[in-house]
N, C-alpha and C positions, 0 to 999 in steps of 0.2 A: 504494500500500500504506500502510495507516495507520501512524502513528508510535506507538512504545511509550512515548512521553514521559508522565510522571506527570501526572495531571489536576491543574491548579492549583486549590487549595481556598481559598487566601487569599494575600495579598501579603506576609505577615509573614515575616521571616527571622530566624534565631537568631544573635545576635551571639556573639562569643567573648570570653572574659575571660582576661587573662594576669596571673598573680600577680606582684606586685612584691617579694614576700618572698623573701629568700635561702634556698635549700633546704639543710638539713644533709645531707651525703652519706650518713651512716649511716641517717638516717631515710628517705632516698630508697631506699637498698638494701633496708631492711626492707619498705618500701612495695612495691617491685618483687616481692620474694618473696611477700609477702602477696597481692598482686594475682594472681600466677601461681597460687597455691594456690586462691584464690577462683575463678579462671577455670576451673580443672580441676573444682572442685566443681559450678560452674554448668553446665559442659559435660556432666558426667555426669548431672546432674539433667535437663538438656535432652534427652539421649538417651533416658532412661527415660520422662520425661513426654511427649516428642514422638514416641513410637512411632506414634501414630495419624496423624501427619503424614508421617513418613519412610517407614513401611512400605508405603503404597499404591504408591510409585514402584518398589519392588523388582519386583513382578510386571509393571509397565508397561515396565520396562527390558528384560525378556525377551520382551515382546510388541510392542514399538514397531514392528517391521517386519512386523507382521501386522494391520494396521489394516483393519477392515471399513468400507468406505465405499460399497458398492454394494448394490443390491437383491438380486442372487443370493447374496452372502455372508450378508446378513441373513436371507434365507429359510431358511438352515440352522441358525440359532441358536434354541435353545429358551430362552425367557425364564425367569428365576428370581426369586423374591421377595427380591431384595437391593436396597438403597437406597444409591446412591453419595453418601456423606457428604462434604460440602465438595468437590464434584466439580471445582470450578475450580482446586484445588491440583494436579490431576493433570497429567502430562506431555501428555496428549491429552484435555483436558476434553471431555465429551459422548461422544466416540468410544470412550473406554475403557469407559464405562458401558454403551454399546450393545453393544460387542463382547463384554462379559462377560454380556450378557443381562439386565442389571438392569432392574427395572420402576419404579425411582424414581431421580431425579437432583436434586441439591440445589445451589442457587446463592444466595449472599448478595449482595444488591444495595443500592446507595446511590443516592439521587437527588441529582445534582450538575449544576447548570447545564442543567436540562431534559433530562437523559439518565439512564438507569439503568446504572450501572457495576457490574461484578462484582468482588468482593474481600472479604477478611475484615475489613479495616479501611480507613479513609480513606487512610492512607499508602501502601497497596499498589495503589491504583487507577491505571489507565492508559487512554489514549484508545482503544486497540485491544481492550479487554476490556469489552464491553457485553453486556447481556442479549440484545440483538438479534443481535449478531455471533456470540456464543458458543453460543447455544441456539436462539433463534427461527429464524434463517435456516437453520442446519443441519437443524432439524426440518422446515422447509418443503421443503427440497431432498430430504430422505430420504423424506418422505411422498409427494411428487410422483412419485418413482421407484417407490414401492410401489403407486401408484394410477393408473398410465398407462392400463390397460385395464379399470378398474373400472366395472361397471354403475352408472350414476347413480341407479338405483332401489334399490340395495343400500347398506348402511352402508360407509363407507370402510375400507380395510385399514389396520391399525396398523403399528407399527415392525417387528414380528417376523412373518415370513412363516409360520412354523409355528404361530403363534397370532395370526392377523390380528385377532381381537377383543380382544386384550389391550391395555388402556390403559397408558400410561406416565405416571407422575406427575412433573410438573415442580414441585418444591417451591421456591418463591421466598421467601427469608428477607429481609423488608424491614428494613433496618438504620437507616433514617432516618425522618423524620417522615412518617407515613402520609398526612397531608393533601396532601403533595407527591408521594410515591412511588406511592400507590395509583392516582391518575389516569394517571400515566405507565405503570404496569404494564398497565392496561386498554388503553391506546393501543398499546403495543408488541405486544400479543397479536393485533392486528387481522389480520395476514397468516394466522394459523392460524384465526381466527374466520371470515374470509371464505370459507375453503375448507370450513368445516363440520367441522373436525378437533378442536374443543374439546368435552370433556364439558360438559353444561349441564343446567339445569333448565328444563323446558317443560311447561306445563299441569299443574304439581304433580308431575312425574315426573323422576327423574334419568335422563338419556340418556347412556350411555357412548359415548365416541368415542376416537380414537387417543391424544389427550393430555388428561390431567386436571391442571389448574393448581391448586395449593394454596398459599395464602399463610400464612406463619408469621412469627415475630419480632414486628414492630410492626403486623402486620395486625390489624385490629379487627373484631369480629363485626358491629357495626352497619354497617360499610362493605360487608361481604358481603351482609347482609340487605337493604340498600338497593338492591342490583342486582336488581330484580324488574321484570317477571315473568320475564325471561330472565337467568339467572345462569350464568356460565361460569368463575368463580374461587371456590374453596371455602376453608374455614378449616382450619387444623391445630389442632384443639380441644385444650385442656389435659386430658390423660388423668387427672390427679389431681383434677379438678374436675367430673367428669361427673355428679355428683349434682345439680348445678344443671341444670334442664331447659331449657337454652338451645341445646344442640348436637344437631343432628339430621342425618340423611343428606341433607337438602336444602340445608343451609348449610355442612356440614363433610364432609371426606372422610377425611383422616388424623386420628388423635388421638395425641399424643406427649407424652413427659415425660422428664426426666433420670432414668435408672435409679437412680443413686446417691442423688439427692435424694429420690426417691419411695419406692423399695424399700429402699435402704440399701446399705452395703458388703457384699461377698460374701466369706465366710471360705473357708479352704482346703478345708473339707468341703462347700462349696456353700451353697445357700439354707437358712435356718432355716425351720421349719414356719410361723411367723407371716409370714415374707416371702413364702413360696409362696402362702399364703392371700390375702395382699394382692394379689399378682400376678394370681391367678385372678379375684379380685373386679374388678380394673380391666379385665381382658380381657373378662369377662362383661358388664360395664356397657357397654363400647364396642361389642361385637357386638350387644347388644340394641338399640342405636341405629343399627346398620348402618354403623359406622365401622371404619376399618382401624387396627390398633394398631402403633405404632412406638416403641421405646425408644432413647434416645441416652445418651451418658455412661456406657457400660458399661465394666467393667474390661478392660484389655488384658494384664494380667500378674497372677499367674503364668499361663502358657499353659493349664495343665490346668483352672484355674478359669474362664478365658475360654471354653475349648472346651465345658466342661460346661454353663456358663450358656447358651451358644448353643443347645445341644441342648434344654435345658429350655424356653427361649423358643419354639422351633419346636414342640416337643411340646405346649406349653400353648396354642398357637394364635395367637402373634404373627404378624401378617400380612406384615410386611416386616422384614428384618434389616438394621439400620444397619451399613454396611461401609466400612472404609478400604481393605483389600486385597480387591479385587473378585473376583479369581480364587480366592482362598482361600474367600471366601463362596460362590462358585458351586460349588466342590468339595464343600462341605458338602451342598448340595442334590443334587448329582450322585450322591453316595454314598448318599443316602437313597432313590434309585431302585434300589439294589442289593438282592439277596435279604436277608432278615432275618439270616441267619447270617453275612453279610459283616461286619457291625458286630461281632459276637461274635468273629470271627477277628482282625479288625484291633485290637480292644481287647485281646485276649489277647496279640497280638504286641507292642503298645505297652507293656503292663504288664510283660512279660518283657524289654523292650528288645532284641528279636531282629531280625536282618536276614533277608531272604528267603534269603540264602545259607546262614545257619545252619540255618534250618528245612529247606531243601532237602537239606543234608547229612544231617540227622537222618532225613529220609524216603527218602533215596537217589534223589532225583529232581532235575530241573533247576529252577533258580530260576524260570524262566518258567512251568513247569508248576505250581509251587506258587502263584505269584501268580495264575494263572488259577483255581485252586481258591478263592482268597480272593474273587475277583470273580464267582464263580458261573458261570464259563465252562468248567469241566471237572468231571468226576465223580471221586470219591475211592474207592479200593479199601478193603476192610476193614483192610488193613495201613496205608494212609495215615491212616485215621481213628484207629487205635490210636496211631500215632506222633505225630499232631497232638495228640491228647489228652495224651500224655506231655509234650511239649515246651511246650505252651501252658497246661497245667494246666486243661483244660476237660473237662466230663463226656463220656465216650465215647459214651454212649447218645444224647445230644442231637446230637452231631456226626454220628453214623451216620444218624440220622433225616433230617438236613438235607443231608448232603453226598453221599449215595450214589444220589440220584435222577438223572433225565435233566437235564443242565444247559441253560441258555439261552445258547448261544454267540453269539447275534446281537446283543449289546449294543454296537453300534458307536458309538452316540451320534450327534450331528449331523454331517452331511457337507456341505461339508468340515469336518473337525474344528475345534473352537474352542480346545481345550486345546493350548497352544503346542508341547509336546514331541511329542504325537501328530500335530499338524499337520506337524511336520518330517518324520516318516515318510511322511506323505501326499505331501509335497512331493518326497521322493525318488522315489516312484513316478511323480509328474507329470514329473519331469526325466529319469528313466532307464527308465521303464516300457517304452517301445517298444524301447529299446536292449536291455534284458533279454530281451524277447520275441524279437527278431531273433537273438540269440546262442543262446537256448534252442532255437528252431526249427532253427537251423543244426546244433546239436550232437545234438538228440534227435528231430527230426522234428516232425510236426503233433500237438500234444497240449497237456497242461497239467501243472503241478506240483501234486501232491496237498497239501492242507492237513489231511488226515486221517492218512495214512501220512506222518507229518511230525514233525520235531523242530527246536528252535531254542535257541540259547544267546546270552547277552549277556556279553561279557568286557570288562575294562578293561586297556588298555595305556598305558604311560607312555614317551614318547620321551626322547631324550638331553637335551633341553632341559627336561624335567620336565613337559611338557604332557600331560594325559590324553587318550586316544583311545578311542572307543567301537567295539567289534567285535561286530557282530550277525551270527550265522550262521543261515541258513535251509536246512534239509535236507528235501527232500520227494521221494517216489517219483514217477517220471515216468509219466503215464497217457496213452497215445496215444488219439486219437479213433477210435471204431469206425466201420467202413463198414457201411451198411445200405441 
């Protein structure tokens, strides 16, 4: 097993200096107090400014025991246009991004002593974190499992079984001299290249394959252009410089820029008209060249500004959303698959700062039934519509037109579920399903429990130690099987 010892970059060591000056005790005391205050200020600033680093791990802590590492699991995941920003900082690099269904993964690499090491800066490099070990080898293993029975006359299957033709971008941010790092990158990609799994240019055409490698950072256009006639690494073109007719879909794939530097800071009321115009111009230019748009350096705070901006970017045609919290980003795209009125209801609920419990009390229904209305999995009565209109302050006529039709109750999502909490319910059925069946058959005979003549509740209990417990009750009519 490789050592996690830091890569030696040079032999220099920092000496220590000891002051020979006698220290005044009062000055020392004031110094300690000042240092403490300064430390608190710095810590607070770090928490605010470092949200993009800390927040990704929150969702990973809740999903660390649900790691997708096999073909059957991957075949149930629906890919989403999210890009795993600084993926190597995650608790489970690569695996977290794939589990969330992201179609972009980013790694910063440094060329040191003939190897490409992964890390944000030189001081954070270690011998067990290389581009080969963290990304290339896992991709090879994953794609081998996905292509065990593939017809050699057909294109290879990609990472995600539900969209086998979906390419996944490996964005390699070269941090060191490209004259050294570029040849190493081409060499390290050989295992993927040999299998025919890299997107490439052939006979003047872009051929999409399971993995599309894109170089950014110190990657230079001339290096990409020199790789002819067969090119399988593409450029992350500068989105704010596309008026120069240098970047095309045969040498570039992504086109990216810092949102704050290019578009500007976002106010509490959202983008200004001139900012929106500039955004649309950049997206239009990129798409006219066949390039995929990605913005980085977007605001993370306040939350309503961040969330509103994300919606604007998606609506305006940004191709991939730079994400630190992958599950949060995935949820954005999951909700976009819901009926149009779902967003209206959720926005109304958020604006009034209401819980499902409060809305359910107003409607005289259970919380689960109300939540099902929000997700388009239940139909609303005229009384429901009237009371929803009252409590959410939404037009009654519009709600009536959208909520009283026949619902689509079959929105199960991928199976097995990839959302951690839903997966836990699925796991309960896996663990106790046959036990439930045995006892139900013993008590009721040969039949099934109805999910139509049915009700369910969710309650919260707190034990003597103060720990919260979930109580889910399922109540359904027993339906015996008919003889025929």
